[in-house]
C-alpha positions, 0 to 999 in steps of 0.5 A, a space after each residue: 652704623 651711618 643711616 638717615 631718613 627723611 625727616 616727617 612732623 608725622 609717618 605712620 605703617 605706609 612708612 614701616 620700610 624705611 624707619 628705624 628704630 634702633 638705639 631708640 630711648 623709650 621714656 615712658 609708655 602709656 595705655 588708652 584703654 578708652 581709644 584701644 592706644 599703646 604710646 611710646 614717649 621716644 627719642 627718634 634718631 633721625 640721623 647717625 652723621 659718620 665723624 669727620 675724623 678718627 679723634 671724633 665720634 658720632 652725631 646724632 638727629 634727635 626729636 623726641 616722639 610720640 608712637 601710638 599703636 591703634 586697636 593695641 591688645 595681647 600686650 606683653 611686657 618683659 622687661 628687667 630694668 626701666 631702662 629701655 633702648 629698642 633694637 629692632 621693632 618686627 611686625 607679623 602679619 596676622 589677618 583681619 582683626 575680629 573688628 575689622 569690619 566695624 573700624 574699616 581694616 582688614 589686616 592687624 600686626 604682631 608687633 615685638 620691640 625689643 630692647 636692652 632689656 627684653 620684649 614688648 609685644 602686641 597685636 595692633 592694627 598700625 601706628 602713627 609717629 608724632 615729632 614734637 620738635 624741631 630735630 636736635 643735634 648733639 653727641 649722644 644717643 638721648 637727648 635727655 630729659 631737660 631738652 626734650 622738656 620732660 616726658 609727653 605723651 602730645 599727637 602735635 
């Protein structure tokens, strides 16, 4: 797979068709019940860089990111392990949220995050994804806690 995306400090649902979370590692999940937010601490792969010789492997441009979904409800998490690698993120339009007039939003989605260990599904009006540092070029599909400075839900 070869894929290059534009690097941005903040992505949102208007970027959905240009984004892919395939092979992105989830380090942690947070629930903010006061703000009705669901957040994921992930390594977002900006680019798969094709090897330039037969003996070389792919390189990956990765940025630690906080992926935050808003106005979240109806969460279901099914996993047989805590090692979560995203296969795909899908959304299906459901119609106007029950509190749509209050929050001035006309559409909510059913989101399904398929991982190597099961599915996470929920209803939400959309997301923002915050890059927490400049991308790092590595030969693996995840940075590891040391390179990414641990787990974080910062929205820088």
